[in-house]
C-alpha positions as CSV (number, residue, x, y, z in Angstrom):
1,M,15.7,12.4,29.4
2,Q,14.9,14.4,26.3
3,D,11.5,16.0,25.9
4,L,9.3,14.3,23.3
5,P,7.9,16.4,20.4
6,P,4.3,17.4,20.9
7,E,3.2,15.3,17.9
8,V,4.5,12.2,19.5
9,V,2.8,12.9,22.8
10,K,-0.4,13.6,20.9
11,A,-0.2,10.4,18.9
12,A,1.0,8.0,21.5
13,P,-2.3,7.2,23.3
14,G,-4.0,6.5,20.0
15,V,-1.2,4.3,18.7
16,V,-1.3,2.3,22.0
17,G,-5.1,2.0,21.8
18,A,-5.1,0.9,18.2
19,A,-2.3,-1.7,19.0
20,I,-4.4,-3.1,21.8
21,A,-7.4,-3.4,19.6
22,A,-5.4,-4.9,16.7
23,L,-4.2,-7.7,19.0
24,F,-7.8,-8.9,19.4
25,T,-8.8,-8.7,15.7
26,K,-9.3,-12.0,13.9
27,E,-8.0,-10.5,10.6
28,S,-5.1,-11.4,8.4
29,P,-1.8,-9.7,9.5
30,G,-1.9,-7.3,6.5
31,R,-5.5,-6.2,7.2
32,A,-4.8,-5.9,10.9
33,F,-1.8,-3.7,10.1
34,A,-4.0,-1.5,7.8
35,L,-6.6,-1.3,10.5
36,W,-4.0,-0.3,13.0
37,L,-2.8,2.5,10.8
38,A,-6.3,3.6,10.2
39,G,-7.0,3.6,14.0
40,C,-3.8,5.6,14.6
41,A,-4.8,8.2,12.0
42,M,-8.4,8.4,13.2
43,S,-7.1,8.8,16.8
44,Y,-4.7,11.5,15.8
45,F,-7.2,13.6,13.9
46,V,-10.4,12.9,15.9
47,G,-9.1,12.4,19.4
48,G,-8.2,16.0,20.1
49,P,-11.4,17.6,18.9
50,L,-13.5,14.9,20.6
51,G,-11.7,15.4,23.9
52,I,-12.3,19.1,23.8
53,K,-16.0,18.6,22.8
54,L,-16.5,16.1,25.7
55,G,-14.4,18.0,28.2
56,I,-12.0,15.0,28.8
57,P,-8.2,15.0,28.3
58,E,-7.2,14.7,24.7
59,S,-5.0,11.7,25.5
60,V,-7.9,9.7,27.0
61,A,-10.1,10.6,24.0
62,G,-7.2,9.5,21.7
63,L,-6.8,6.2,23.4
64,F,-10.6,5.4,23.1
65,V,-10.7,6.6,19.5
66,G,-7.7,4.4,18.7
67,V,-9.4,1.4,20.3
68,Y,-12.8,1.8,18.8
69,G,-11.6,3.4,15.6
70,I,-10.4,0.0,14.4
71,A,-13.9,-1.4,14.8
72,V,-15.4,1.5,12.9
73,V,-12.8,1.2,10.0
74,N,-13.3,-2.5,9.9
75,K,-17.1,-2.2,9.5
76,G,-16.4,0.4,6.7
77,F,-14.1,-2.1,5.0
78,E,-16.8,-4.8,5.2
79,A,-19.4,-2.4,3.8
80,L,-17.2,-1.5,0.9
81,Q,-16.5,-5.1,0.1
82,S,-20.2,-6.0,0.1
83,F,-21.2,-3.0,-2.1
84,P,-21.8,-4.3,-5.6
85,L,-20.0,-1.4,-7.4
86,G,-19.0,-3.4,-10.4
87,Q,-22.5,-4.6,-11.0
88,L,-23.9,-1.1,-10.6
89,I,-21.4,0.3,-13.2
90,T,-22.2,-2.5,-15.6
91,D,-26.0,-2.0,-15.3
92,W,-25.6,1.8,-15.7
93,A,-23.4,1.3,-18.8
94,K,-25.9,-1.1,-20.3
95,S,-28.7,1.4,-19.8
96,K,-26.8,4.3,-21.3
97,L,-24.8,2.8,-24.1
98,P,-26.5,1.4,-27.2
99,S,-26.7,-2.4,-27.5
100,K,-25.0,-4.2,-30.4
101,D,-28.1,-6.1,-31.5
């Protein structure tokens, strides 16, 4: 059997963890896929440093970050959707630009 590249070995636990979490989301397939990708990325970049910081294997940290990363990213998506950015920009523009009266 061929040896796997180190990037694959590093990413695999997070991919599996994110896939497990994605199975239990009640989101649309497109959003679940986006959450899965975000969980994988979060696991890849955060799992290693977190594992070193906590003194646990990086693969275990990657798995947990993959699982819980989806929940964190989903809450971030929900917060962005509830943020009234359009209304804030409109109010700011009305206060800065002269009215046509």
